[in-house]
N, C-alpha and C positions, 0 to 999 in steps of 0.2 A: 570894677573891672576885671579883678581878681575873678570876682564871681564868676560874670559872661565869660570868663578863657576858659576856667573849672568847667564849665556848661559846655560849651564845645566841646573840650576835649572829652565829653563824658558820651558827647552826640556820638562825635568821629569812633570813640571805640564801640559804641553800637553798631556802628552802619558796618567798622570790620569783620567784626564778628558775624551780623546777620547777611551780608552778601557772599561768602563762600557758597553758603546753602540756599540762596534766592539764583545763581547763574549757573548755568551746565554749558561748558566750551566741549563739543565733541566735532571731531574728523567729518568730515564729507567727500563723500567717496566722488571719485571721476563719474563713473555710471549713474550713481544720484544726478547729478548736475548735468551732463549727458540724455541721459533720461528726462529729465523736466523740461529741455532745450525741446527735446523732439518731438514730444505730445503736442507743446508749445506750437511747434512748423505742423506739424497734423494737422490742428484746429484751421492755423492760418489756411494749409490749403484746402481745405477744404470749403471755410467759406470764400475764398478766392474761387474756387469751381463753379461754387454757386451762385456769385456776382458775375461769373461770364455771359455776356449777351447772349449767347444763342443756347445754355443751358435754364437761361432767364424768360428766352423765350418759349422752348417745350416745356419749362415746369408751368409758365400762364398756361399752355394747352393743356396740360393736367387739372388746372383751376388753382394751381397754387400760385399767389406773390412770390415776388420774389424777397421781400419783406418778410413774410413767415418762414419762407425756408431758410432764411438766417436765424428765426427765432427758435425752430427747430433742432436747427443743427449746432446752436447754441446749451441747449436741452441738452442735447446727445448725452452720454457718457463715456468716459476717455477711450475705452475698450472700441466702442462702438465706433467712434472717431479712428481711430487706428486702425481699424479694418477695414473702414472707408476708407482712407489716405492709402492705404495696400492697395486696394481694389483701384484706386484712381491710378495708380501707378501702371499695373500689369496692362490698362486698357491699351487698346492701338490708338497711336495717334492721328486721326485724318478720317478715314471713314474702313468699313471692314473691309478684313485683309480675305480678300477673294482672288488675288492672283497666284496667290503661293496655291490654295488650295486647287486652282484650276490647271496648274503647274502639275501637280501632285498625280492630279486625274490624269494628265496628257500622259506623262511618263509611264503611269499603271496602264493605259490603254495601247500607249505603244507596246510597250513590253507582250500583254497578252497578244496582241494581234502579230507580234515577230515571232511566240513560240507557237501560234497556232498557224502559220502562213510555213513556219518553218517544216513540220512535219512531212 
């Protein structure tokens, strides 16, 4: 029994000496945690966009199935995903924004007409 206790004590000493060299603990910054979460959110956003019915129909019109589109999204680099997710955020919701251009053209036309006939 004494021999067994001596063996266990020696093993514990070796483990205590070896452990500090094998483990490393470091502070994880908030920016690293947020960046990781943001990258996953961007990837999920692009995948959800590809899974939408209207987008899937348009992709099929181009000859691309929804499954292969998802595979392509999964094969993208994180930089490409971030760029695409940023572009998705800036797209107009719904249709093309033609009303704004029509209003600007009407205002410019009214100013030109007013200045032309004012002379």
